[in-house]
C-alpha positions as CSV (number, residue, x, y, z in Angstrom):
1,M,-7.1,62.3,25.1
2,R,-7.5,59.3,27.5
3,G,-4.5,58.8,29.9
4,A,-1.8,58.4,27.3
5,L,1.4,57.0,28.7
6,V,5.0,58.0,28.1
7,V,8.1,56.0,27.2
8,L,10.9,56.4,29.8
9,L,14.0,55.3,28.1
10,L,16.9,56.1,30.3
11,L,16.1,58.8,33.0
12,P,13.3,59.5,35.5
13,M,10.3,61.5,34.4
14,L,11.5,65.1,35.1
15,V,11.0,67.6,32.3
16,W,7.3,67.3,31.6
17,A,6.4,67.4,35.3
18,Q,8.4,70.6,35.8
19,G,7.8,72.3,32.5
20,D,5.1,74.6,31.3
21,K,2.1,72.4,30.4
22,A,0.7,74.6,27.7
23,A,4.1,75.0,26.0
24,V,4.7,71.3,26.1
25,R,1.2,70.5,24.7
26,E,1.7,73.0,21.9
27,E,5.1,71.6,21.0
28,I,3.7,68.1,20.9
29,K,1.0,69.2,18.6
30,R,3.5,70.9,16.3
31,L,5.4,67.6,15.8
32,A,5.1,66.3,12.2
33,W,2.4,63.8,12.9
34,Q,1.7,61.7,9.8
35,Q,-2.1,61.2,9.7
36,G,-3.6,57.9,8.4
37,P,-4.3,56.6,6.0
38,T,-0.7,56.6,5.0
39,Q,2.4,54.5,5.1
40,G,5.0,54.8,7.8
41,R,8.6,54.1,6.9
42,I,10.8,52.6,9.7
43,G,14.2,53.5,8.5
44,D,15.3,51.6,5.4
45,K,14.2,48.3,6.9
46,A,10.4,48.1,7.1
47,L,7.0,49.7,6.5
48,I,3.8,49.9,8.5
49,Q,0.4,50.8,7.2
50,V,-1.1,53.7,9.2
51,P,-4.9,53.4,9.0
52,R,-7.4,56.3,9.4
53,D,-7.5,57.6,13.0
54,Y,-3.9,56.5,13.6
55,V,-0.7,58.5,13.5
56,F,3.0,58.0,12.9
57,L,6.2,59.9,13.7
58,D,9.5,59.6,11.8
59,E,12.8,59.2,13.5
60,R,13.5,62.9,14.1
61,N,10.1,63.7,15.5
62,T,10.0,60.5,17.7
63,S,13.3,61.6,19.1
64,R,11.9,65.0,20.0
65,F,8.7,63.4,21.5
66,L,10.9,61.3,23.8
67,E,13.1,64.3,24.6
68,L,10.0,66.3,25.6
69,A,9.2,63.4,27.9
70,G,12.4,64.1,29.8
71,N,14.7,61.6,28.1
72,P,17.9,62.1,26.2
73,A,17.4,62.2,22.4
74,R,17.7,58.8,20.9
75,E,18.1,57.8,17.2
76,G,16.5,55.0,15.4
77,N,13.1,55.1,17.0
78,Y,9.7,55.5,15.3
79,L,6.3,56.0,16.9
80,F,2.9,54.5,15.9
81,A,-0.3,55.2,17.8
82,P,-4.0,55.8,17.5
83,A,-4.7,59.5,17.0
84,S,-6.1,59.7,20.5
85,L,-2.7,58.5,21.9
86,D,-4.6,56.1,24.2
87,W,-1.6,53.9,23.7
88,F,1.5,54.0,21.5
89,A,4.2,51.7,20.2
90,V,7.9,52.5,19.7
91,F,9.7,50.6,16.9
92,G,13.5,50.2,16.6
93,F,15.7,47.9,14.6
94,E,18.8,46.0,15.9
95,A,21.2,44.8,13.3
96,S,22.1,41.7,15.1
97,G,22.1,39.4,12.1
98,Y,19.7,36.6,11.2
99,I,18.3,34.9,14.3
100,K,17.6,31.2,14.0
101,D,14.1,30.4,15.2
102,D,14.4,26.7,15.8
103,E,15.0,27.1,19.6
104,K,12.5,25.8,22.1
105,I,11.3,28.4,24.5
106,D,11.1,27.3,28.2
107,A,8.9,30.0,29.8
108,D,9.5,28.8,33.3
109,E,13.3,28.8,33.0
110,L,13.2,32.2,31.4
111,L,11.1,33.6,34.2
112,Q,13.5,32.4,36.8
113,T,16.4,34.0,34.8
114,L,14.5,37.3,34.8
115,K,13.8,37.1,38.5
116,K,17.5,36.4,39.2
117,S,18.4,39.6,37.3
118,D,16.2,41.7,39.5
119,G,19.1,42.2,42.0
120,P,21.7,43.7,39.6
121,E,18.9,45.6,37.7
122,N,17.7,47.3,40.9
123,E,21.3,48.2,41.8
124,E,21.4,50.1,38.5
125,R,18.0,51.6,39.1
126,K,19.1,52.8,42.5
127,R,22.2,54.4,41.0
128,L,19.9,56.3,38.6
129,G,17.7,57.4,41.5
130,L,14.8,55.1,40.7
131,G,12.9,52.7,42.9
132,G,13.2,49.0,42.6
133,L,11.2,46.8,40.3
134,Y,10.5,43.1,40.8
135,T,9.5,40.4,38.3
136,E,6.3,38.7,39.4
137,G,5.4,36.5,36.4
138,W,4.2,36.4,32.9
139,Q,1.2,38.5,31.9
140,V,1.5,36.8,28.5
141,A,3.9,33.8,28.3
142,P,6.5,34.0,25.6
143,H,5.3,32.6,22.3
144,Y,6.6,32.5,18.8
145,D,4.6,32.5,15.6
146,T,6.4,30.7,12.7
147,D,4.0,32.3,10.1
148,T,4.6,35.9,11.1
149,R,8.2,35.3,12.5
150,R,7.0,37.3,15.6
151,L,8.1,36.6,19.2
152,E,5.8,38.2,21.9
153,W,5.7,38.2,25.7
154,G,4.3,40.3,28.5
155,T,6.1,40.6,31.9
156,R,4.2,41.5,35.1
157,L,6.2,43.7,37.4
158,R,5.8,45.1,40.9
159,T,7.1,48.4,42.1
160,E,8.4,49.1,45.6
161,S,5.1,50.8,46.4
162,G,3.2,47.7,45.4
163,R,1.9,49.0,42.1
164,H,1.7,46.4,39.3
165,V,2.8,47.3,35.8
166,V,3.2,45.4,32.5
167,N,5.9,45.5,29.8
168,Y,4.5,44.0,26.5
169,S,7.1,43.4,23.8
170,S,7.2,42.1,20.3
171,R,10.2,41.1,18.2
172,L,9.8,40.7,14.5
173,L,12.6,38.7,12.8
174,G,14.2,39.9,9.6
175,R,17.0,38.9,7.4
176,S,19.7,41.2,8.9
177,G,18.3,41.6,12.4
178,V,15.2,42.1,14.6
179,M,12.7,44.8,14.9
180,S,11.6,45.7,18.4
181,A,8.0,46.9,18.9
182,I,7.2,47.9,22.5
183,L,3.7,48.7,23.5
184,V,3.2,51.5,26.1
185,S,-0.3,51.2,27.6
186,D,-2.3,51.7,30.8
187,P,-2.4,48.3,32.6
188,E,-6.2,48.8,33.1
189,T,-6.7,48.8,29.3
190,L,-3.8,46.6,28.4
191,A,-6.0,43.7,27.1
192,A,-7.9,45.9,24.6
193,D,-4.9,47.9,23.6
194,T,-2.9,44.8,23.0
195,Q,-5.5,43.6,20.6
196,Q,-5.3,46.8,18.7
197,F,-1.5,46.7,18.7
198,K,-1.4,43.1,17.4
199,L,-3.9,44.1,14.6
200,A,-1.6,46.9,13.7
201,L,1.4,44.6,13.5
202,T,-0.4,42.6,10.8
203,Q,0.2,45.7,8.6
204,F,4.0,45.7,9.3
205,A,6.3,44.3,6.6
206,Y,10.0,44.3,6.0
207,V,11.0,45.9,2.6
208,P,12.1,43.5,-0.2
209,G,15.5,42.2,0.5
210,E,15.1,42.4,4.3
211,T,12.5,39.7,4.9
212,Y,13.3,36.6,7.0
213,A,12.7,34.3,4.1
214,E,15.3,36.1,2.0
215,F,18.2,34.8,4.1
216,K,21.1,33.6,2.0
217,P,24.2,31.6,3.0
218,G,27.0,34.1,3.9
219,D,24.6,36.5,5.6
220,K,25.5,37.5,9.1
221,V,24.0,35.1,11.7
222,A,23.3,36.3,15.3
223,A,25.2,34.6,18.1
224,Y,21.9,34.0,20.0
225,G,18.4,32.7,19.5
226,L,14.8,33.4,20.6
227,A,15.3,32.9,24.3
228,A,18.1,35.4,24.5
229,L,15.9,38.1,23.0
230,I,13.7,37.9,26.1
231,V,16.5,38.0,28.6
232,G,18.8,40.6,27.0
233,G,19.8,39.8,23.5
234,A,23.5,40.2,23.0
235,A,24.0,40.5,26.8
236,A,22.9,36.9,27.1
237,V,25.9,35.9,25.0
238,A,28.2,38.1,27.1
239,S,27.0,36.2,30.2
240,K,29.1,33.3,29.0
241,K,32.1,35.6,29.4
242,G,31.1,36.6,32.9
243,F,29.3,39.9,32.2
244,W,25.7,38.8,33.0
245,A,25.2,41.0,36.0
246,L,26.6,44.1,34.3
247,L,25.0,43.9,30.9
248,V,21.7,42.1,31.5
249,G,21.3,44.2,34.6
250,F,21.6,47.4,32.5
251,L,19.4,46.1,29.6
252,G,16.8,44.7,31.9
253,A,16.5,47.9,33.9
254,F,16.3,49.8,30.6
255,W,13.3,47.7,29.4
256,K,11.5,47.9,32.8
257,M,11.8,51.6,32.8
258,L,9.3,51.7,30.0
259,A,6.4,50.6,32.1
260,V,7.3,52.6,35.1
261,G,7.7,55.8,33.1
262,G,4.3,55.3,31.7
263,V,2.7,54.8,35.0
264,A,4.5,57.7,36.6
265,A,3.4,60.1,33.8
266,A,-0.2,58.9,33.3
267,A,-1.9,61.3,35.7
268,W,0.2,64.3,34.6
269,L,-0.3,63.7,30.9
270,R,-4.1,63.1,31.5
271,S,-4.3,66.5,33.1
272,L,-2.2,68.1,30.4
273,F,-4.5,67.0,27.6
274,K,-7.8,67.0,29.5
275,G,-10.4,68.5,27.2
276,K,-7.8,69.0,24.4
277,G,-7.5,67.4,21.0
278,A,-4.4,65.3,20.1
């Protein structure tokens, strides 16, 4: 297994680094990995085709995978990856309502907003015992595809030690909300892994009744648009009420932990599976 990286959702990487490597490895292997070719069901909202040499975990097993990584168990997540676990993606649905996609995206303005949020985010990270993270720029500028109804962007971040990491995110719009798909990858292989990830997303589809095109008058409509998805979703709306620092600070720190968790765990996980099959 090449340096697979780990999603860090809420807490620092603790359990794996302190636990018995052989026991953790065996428990990971015992998870109910669905081997391709098959079809992965993401709750009752969507499906993704899992080709040969790829794997999928359902909600319960994804929760356990993340728990083994030293995180609290979380519901509503699904994992998709190549069988080698060279990279993986975590899917999760937010029932925000229908998001109108007619908003112009100003990448420069959004970048400045993200940079301004570094202060409150890092206060939250400090409270959790984590080092600071600083937004440096776009690795991939935000862009929206009207054919696929997919919003994508990649943020380049710098740790206090000077290490550079990247968060790469996709949001797939549906009738009743938005599907988040977050790629966890080694920055050194990000370009190649992103291409594989984007190819995999072409095999994602909402189930009938949940597609963006099936919106009907009377359906719930989200109180925010595309730009807000990049800077905090519902928290961007709360900012109008004076809660920007609190809510976006928390959510921003949450997202940025993904990349840092991967970097922190890479060397350990590489040694854990060195010479072993997935």
